[in-house]
C-alpha positions as CSV (number, residue, x, y, z in Angstrom):
1,X,0.0,0.0,0.0
2,X,2.8,2.4,0.8
3,X,4.4,1.8,-2.6
4,X,1.1,2.6,-4.2
5,X,0.7,5.9,-2.4
6,X,4.3,6.9,-3.2
7,X,3.7,6.1,-6.8
8,X,0.6,8.3,-6.9
9,X,2.5,11.1,-5.2
10,X,5.3,10.9,-7.7
11,X,2.8,10.9,-10.6
12,X,1.0,14.0,-9.1
13,X,4.3,15.8,-8.8
14,X,5.2,14.9,-12.4
15,X,1.8,16.2,-13.6
16,X,2.4,19.5,-11.7
17,X,5.8,19.8,-13.5
18,X,4.2,19.1,-16.9
19,X,1.5,21.7,-16.4
20,X,4.0,24.4,-15.3
21,X,6.3,23.4,-18.2
22,X,3.3,24.0,-20.5
23,X,2.8,27.4,-19.0
24,X,6.5,28.2,-19.7
25,X,6.3,26.8,-23.2
26,X,3.2,29.0,-23.8
27,X,5.4,32.0,-23.5
28,X,7.9,30.7,-26.1
29,X,7.7,32.4,-29.5
30,X,8.4,29.0,-31.2
31,X,5.0,27.6,-30.1
32,X,2.2,28.0,-32.7
33,X,-0.7,30.4,-31.8
34,X,-3.3,27.6,-31.8
35,X,-1.2,25.7,-29.3
36,X,-0.9,28.8,-27.2
37,X,-4.7,29.2,-27.0
38,X,-5.2,25.6,-26.0
39,X,-2.3,25.6,-23.5
40,X,-3.7,28.7,-21.9
41,X,-7.0,27.0,-21.3
42,X,-5.4,23.8,-19.9
43,X,-2.9,25.6,-17.7
44,X,-5.4,28.1,-16.4
45,X,-7.8,25.4,-15.5
46,X,-5.2,23.2,-13.9
47,X,-3.8,26.1,-11.7
48,X,-7.2,27.5,-10.8
49,X,-8.0,27.0,-7.1
50,X,-11.6,26.3,-8.1
51,X,-12.8,23.4,-10.2
52,X,-15.5,23.6,-12.9
53,X,-16.9,20.5,-11.3
54,X,-16.6,20.8,-7.5
55,X,-14.8,17.9,-5.8
56,X,-17.6,17.4,-3.3
57,X,-19.9,16.1,-6.0
58,X,-19.6,12.3,-5.8
59,X,-17.6,10.6,-8.6
60,X,-17.8,13.3,-11.2
61,X,-16.2,15.8,-8.9
62,X,-12.8,14.2,-9.4
63,X,-13.4,13.6,-13.1
64,X,-11.7,16.8,-14.1
65,X,-8.6,16.0,-12.0
66,X,-8.3,12.4,-13.1
67,X,-9.4,12.6,-16.7
68,X,-9.8,16.1,-18.2
69,X,-6.6,17.6,-17.1
70,X,-4.3,14.7,-18.1
71,X,-6.1,14.5,-21.5
72,X,-5.7,18.2,-22.0
73,X,-2.0,18.0,-21.1
74,X,-1.5,15.1,-23.5
75,X,-3.1,17.0,-26.4
76,X,-1.2,20.2,-25.6
77,X,2.1,18.3,-25.5
78,X,1.4,17.0,-29.0
79,X,1.1,20.6,-30.3
80,X,4.4,21.9,-28.8
81,X,7.9,21.3,-30.3
82,X,9.9,18.8,-28.3
83,X,12.9,21.0,-27.8
84,X,10.7,23.8,-26.4
85,X,9.1,21.3,-23.9
86,X,12.5,19.9,-22.8
87,X,13.7,23.5,-22.0
88,X,10.4,24.3,-20.3
89,X,10.6,21.1,-18.1
90,X,14.0,22.1,-16.8
91,X,12.8,25.6,-15.9
92,X,9.6,24.2,-14.4
93,X,11.5,21.8,-12.1
94,X,13.7,24.7,-10.9
95,X,10.7,27.0,-10.3
96,X,8.4,24.4,-8.6
97,X,11.1,23.5,-6.1
98,X,10.4,27.0,-4.7
99,X,6.6,26.8,-4.4
100,X,3.3,26.2,-6.2
101,X,1.9,28.8,-8.6
102,X,-1.8,29.7,-8.6
103,X,-3.9,31.2,-11.4
104,X,-6.3,33.7,-9.9
105,X,-7.5,34.8,-13.4
106,X,-8.6,31.2,-14.1
107,X,-10.4,31.2,-10.8
108,X,-12.3,34.3,-11.8
109,X,-13.3,32.8,-15.1
110,X,-14.6,29.6,-13.4
111,X,-16.5,31.6,-10.8
112,X,-18.1,33.6,-13.7
113,X,-19.1,30.4,-15.4
114,X,-20.8,29.2,-12.2
115,X,-22.6,32.5,-11.7
116,X,-23.8,32.5,-15.4
117,X,-25.1,28.9,-15.0
118,X,-26.9,29.9,-11.8
119,X,-28.4,32.9,-13.6
120,X,-29.6,30.7,-16.4
121,X,-31.2,28.3,-14.0
122,X,-32.9,31.1,-12.1
123,X,-34.2,32.6,-15.4
124,X,-35.5,29.3,-16.6
125,X,-37.3,28.6,-13.3
126,X,-38.7,32.1,-13.3
127,X,-40.1,31.7,-16.8
128,X,-41.8,28.4,-16.0
129,X,-43.8,29.9,-13.2
């Protein structure tokens, strides 16, 4: 059991490095514009302190953490030149050894999405009565 937990911790750490490396690669001029747009979405969501699907919702609450983010990372990695990613990974490991970055802008976007959904639901309910 201890080995299993250690393996998960190591994978989580590697995922954090990959996300931050994507953030660094996003800033590189050698990355195509369409990759930058996609990477900005993936990184912003991954670093946001609020999830689109809250973790307290049974089963699907962790869906984004376990499925959506890794799939987004995999797709983003396929869009970025390998040499850019290698350089970004080195910088990411150095930076992350000093602390964890947080995207407050992504948090604001996600909060706005939730507020918009709530407004739509209230509007729909108000129209039906």
